[in-house]
N, C-alpha and C positions, 0 to 999 in steps of 0.2 A: 452496563455498557450500552451506549446508544445503538439503535437499530437503524438499518437502512430501510426505507419504505419499499414494500413489495413491488411497487410500480417500477423501481429501478432494477430489481433483481429478476423479475419475471421474464422480461424479454431475453435476457442472457440465458436463462434456464430453457426457455422454449426453443431458442435457436440451437442450443446444444442438443436438446432432445430430437429436434427435427433432423439435425446432422446425423445422429446415431440411427434413427428409425428409417432414414432413407426413403425409398420409393414404395416399399412394400411392408414396412413395419418389422417387428421382431419375429422373424420366421422361425427361430428356434423355439421361442415361447409358444408360438401358435402350433408348432408341430408336436411339442412335448407336454404342454400343460393344458389340462381341461379348462374350458372357457370360464367356468364358475369356481374354479379352485381358489382357495385363499391361503395365505401364509402369514406368519409372524416372524419378524427378524429384528435384530438390533444393530444399529450403527455403533461401532466401538473402536476406540483408539488402540493401535498396536504399540505406540510409543508415547513418551512424554512430550508435552508441548503446550500450545495455547490454541484453543478452539476459535475458529472463525468460519462462517459460511453455513451455520445451521439452518438459516432460513432458505438457503438454496436447496438443501435436502428436503425440507418441507414442501417447497413449491414444485420440485421435480416429481415427488410422489403424488401430490394432489393434481398435478397437470394430467396425469394418466389415470388416476383413480380419485375423483373428487370425494368419494365416500370413505377414503382411507382414514383410519384412526391412528393418530400420531401422539405418542407420549414422550414429549421432549424432556430430557433429564438434565441437560446442561445448556448454558447460554454462551453466546459469543463473548470472548474474553476470559472464560473460565479455564483453569489449569486442567490439563489432561495427563493421566498416567496410563501405563499399559493396562488394557482391559476396561478402561472407563467407558461406560455406556452413555452415548450421546443422546440417542433417541430409540424408542421401540415402536415399530410400525406394524400394524395389522391391515392388510390390503388384499385386493385381488392379485393373485400370484402372477398372472401374465403381466399386468400393469407394473407391479412392483419390480419384477425382474427386468423389465424394459427400462425402468427409470434408474436402476441401481448404479450403472456406470456413470451416468451424468451426475448424479448426486455425489458419488464418491470422488469423481474428478474435481468437482468444485470445492467440496469441503476439504479435501486433501490439499489442494493448491492453496486455498485461502488460509488454512491452518498452518501451512508451511511458512507463508509470509508472516503471519502473526508470531510464530515461534522464533523465526530468525530476528524479527524486530525486537522481541523481548531480550534476546541475547545481546543485541547492541545496546539497548537501554540499560541492562544490568552492567554492561562493561563500563559505562560512564557514570554509574551511580556515585553520588557524593560530589560530583562536579556541577557546575551551572549549565553545562551544555545539554541541549535537547536534540534528539535524533529525529530527522525528518526524511520523508521519502522524496521521490522525484517523479518526472513524467515518463520514466523508463518502465512502463507498465505493459502488460499483455494487451494488444488491441482488443477493444470491446469489453475488457474486464477492469477498466480503471477505477470505477466507483467501488467495485467489490474489493479490489486489491488495496486501495487506500483505506477502506473500512477495516480491512485486516491489519494494516499497519497500526491503526488506532487501537485495535483489539490487543496488539502486542505492546502498547504503551508508547508508541511513536506519535509524531504529529505530522499532519499533512502539509506539504508544500502546495503550490498552486495546482488546481485540478486540470487546467487547460490553458490555452493561449489567450483566453478571453477574460480571466479573472484577476490577473496581475501582470505588471510589466517587468520582464526580466531581460535586461540588455546583456547579450553574450558577446564574445569576441568578434564574431562576424558582423554583428550590428555595429560595433565600435569601428570596425574597419571601413564599413560603408559610410558611416557618419564622419569619419576623418579624425576621430579622437574620442576618448572616454568622456571628457567633460561636455563636449558638444552633444553627445548622445544622451547624457543625463539631462541636460538643459531641455532638449526637445521632448524627452519623455515627461518631464515635469510640466511643461507647457501643455501637453496633451492630456495628462491624467486628470480625471475627475477627483473630487475630494476624498472619495472612499477607496480609491485604487492605489495600492502600494507600488512603489518603484524600487526595483533591485538592479544592481549592476555587477557584472563579473569583472574582476581585475586579476591580472596574472603577474603582478609585481608591485613592489612598494612604490615605484614611481607613479604607476597608475592610481594607487591608493591616495597618494599625495595630491594628485590632480582632482580626485573626488572630494577630498577633505577641503580643498580650496573653495569648493562650491558652498560650504556651510555659510560663509559670510555673505554670499549672494542670496541665501534663502532657497537655493536650488539643489540642495544635497538629496541623495536618495534615502529611502527608508532603510534599506539593507544593502550591504556590500558582500558579495560572494568572493572569498579568497580562494582562487582556483589553483590547486596543486602547489600551494606554498609549503616551504620547509617548516619544520617546527620552530626554528629560530625566527623565521620571517613572520610566522603566525603570532608569536609572542611580541615581536616588534609592532605588528599591526594593531594588536590589542592595546598596547601602550599608547600608540599614536592616536587611536580613535577615542580612547578614554571614555567609553560608554556613550558617546554622542550618536552613534549609528549602530544598528544591529549588525553583527558580523557572523557570516555563515562560512564555514570551511567545507570545501568540496574537493574530491579527487584524491586518489591514493588511500581511500578509507576502506579498511577491512577490520575484522575482529582483533587482529594483532596490532593495529595502529590506532584504533579509535580512542583508546584511553589517553594516550599521549597527546593526541590532537585536542581532546576535551580539556586536558590540564593546561593548555596554553591560555585558556580564558575565553575562547570563542563562545558565542551564544547558541549557535545552531550548527549541527553537522549533518549535511545531506548525504544520503547513502543510496545510490542507485541499486545496489545489490539486494536491498530489501524486497524489491519486486522483480528484478530481472534475473536473480540467481538463487532465489529461495528454493530449497529442496521440498518436494511434496511430503507432507506428513502422512505416515502410513495409517490410514483409517479403513476398516473393513466392515463388511456386512455379514453377520452370523445368523443363520436360520435358527429359530427357537422351537 
């Protein structure tokens, strides 16, 4: 599994630690734990799932005890079973206990995203459809959450407003029509930038398909809240000429049927906005 560079993770970890330590530091640890005390503990999963965020654990511990020894047993993307040991840490007890909650918050959150993503990927197994995330991420955690989606077998949609053009219904309304919005986007986009447009009905799809002869068609069409029948009709009309993405009304009970219509991509906001935290704990050894 590819890793995120520490330079992307560390600012998130340090901000979370600073939030927790507040103005005076961990007063409980200072009150109860001798300054030079050391402890050994294991980060272990309480439930089955997919691991993501192990580097956040490492960086949280090392931020407060640079001399800590970390024996990492599992990597991002690995399967977790109840009791699976992710890492064993030996560190200054005060520092370790102060870093514990930040480390657990991040690894639990990210592993939850990876685990939910895997469930969606498994639900469409055997079809041609791929599961993608959205920009409905926790502010400040986008790079980490999108990494977690990849750990679960999903693929990443655009990372922000700057790396791809995605024309939504409000853009279309301001431009005066879907075809005009796509023409403007095509004229603006450099050669490496993809253009996607959202359509909410087959009439708008037909207007987009008419742009093929002009050489102004988008790279991707998002079929927003289409019925299954309309999704199948859209796949037939496009006939592989443009990538089709289905969005809206997607959950684990509907995603298989959507995939079987023949769309190429299914984007799921729930991967990041509704993933439950995976239960991971810290056990003193």
